[in-house]
N, C-alpha and C positions, 0 to 999 in steps of 0.2 A: 110586465117584463118576463114573468115566468112563462107566459103563453108564447112570447116571441122566441125564447130559448127552446121551448119544446117544439115549436114549428121548425126551427133551424135544425134541431137534432133529427126530427122526422124526415126533413128534406135530405139531410146527409145520408141517413139510412136508406132512403129510397134511391138516391143517386148511386150509392155503393152497390145495392142489390141489382140495379139495372145495368151496371157496368161489370157485373160478375164475370163475364167472359174474359175480361182483361185481367182480372185478379187471379183467376184459376187457369193455369196453363194446362192444356190437354194435348199431350204429345202422342199422337197415334197415327197409324197408317194401315191400309188394306193392301195386300199383295195377292194378285190373281195370276196364276199360270195360264197363259193364253194358249200355248201349244208347245210341243217339243218334237224334235226331229232326231232320228237315229238311222244311220245307214244300214242297209241289208244287202249283202252281196255274197255270192258263192255259198249260199246256205248258212251264212253266219251274220249275226248282228254286230254292228260296229261298237267299239268300246267307248266312243265319244258321243255324248248326248248334248244337243244344242237346245237350251231352254229359253223360251220367250216368256216374259212376265211383265205385268204393269203394277207399279206401286203408286198409290194415291194417298196424299196427305189428308187425313180425315180429322185432324186435330185443329186447334186454333193458334198454333205457333209454327213457324217455319222449321223444316227439318234440315239440318246442316250435314248430317252423316247418318248412314244406315248400313246395316248388315242383314241379309236375308238368308235364313237357313232353308235349304232345299233338300228334300228327300225323294229319291227315286226308288220305286218298288219294282222288282223284276221277278217274273216267273222263273222257276228253276227247271222247267220242262219235265213233264211226266206227272206222276201221281203224288209228288211231295207237296205238303201243305205249307211249308216254310217259304217265305219270299226272301230273296236277297235284298238288302237295304243299303243304299249308298247315300251318304250325307255330304253336303258341301255347303260352304258359305260364299255368298257373293257380296263383296263390299264395293260401294260406290260413294265417294265423298262429295256428292252433288247437292246443291241447294234445291229443295222441293218446297215451294211456297204453299200456304194454306189453300186447300181445294185443288191443287195442281196434281196432275198425273204424269208419270214418266214411263215410257216403254223401254225395257232393258232386255239384253241378251247375255247369257253366260253359258259356259261349257262345263260339263261334268264328265268324269271318267267312271263308267259303270260296268266294266268287264265286258263280256261278250254275250250278255243276255238281253232279251227284249224287255224294255221298260213298259209296264202296264198301267202305272198310275204315278202321280206326283203329289206332294203335299208341301205346305209351308208351315211348319210347326212353331217357328219362332222368328221374331223380327226384333232387332236391336236398333234403337233410335236415339239420336242426340239432337237437341234443339240447335238451331242456327244462332250463333252468338254475334258474328260479325268479326271481320279481321282486326278491327281497332280495339276489340275487347280482350284479345288473347294476350297472355303474359309471356314474355320472352325471357 
């Protein structure tokens, strides 16, 4: 009898450890800026920057909402070492399923300086719950 109980307990431990992906939720995503566009005319850079990026759900739960922090770095023309930094958030409340990627576009106001590089320092994520689980 003790042997059967021990086997059942070992079987349950094995089953729980093998299904660990379902027990531990991993909410994560990668964001890659694919390109950006900025107008240049009459010797001046446009103050609007169009940013293209791809967000990929790298976790094991669906993403229901996300916000992406985008930073644009601009040269200040000349010998100065300081870069002008512009920060903006892009919010999209779209469902992104596990392993799925979405291509997005957003606009940033960056003054009239040429953007030389971009970064994504922070991403905020919320898991998808489903419309039937929200409390009203």
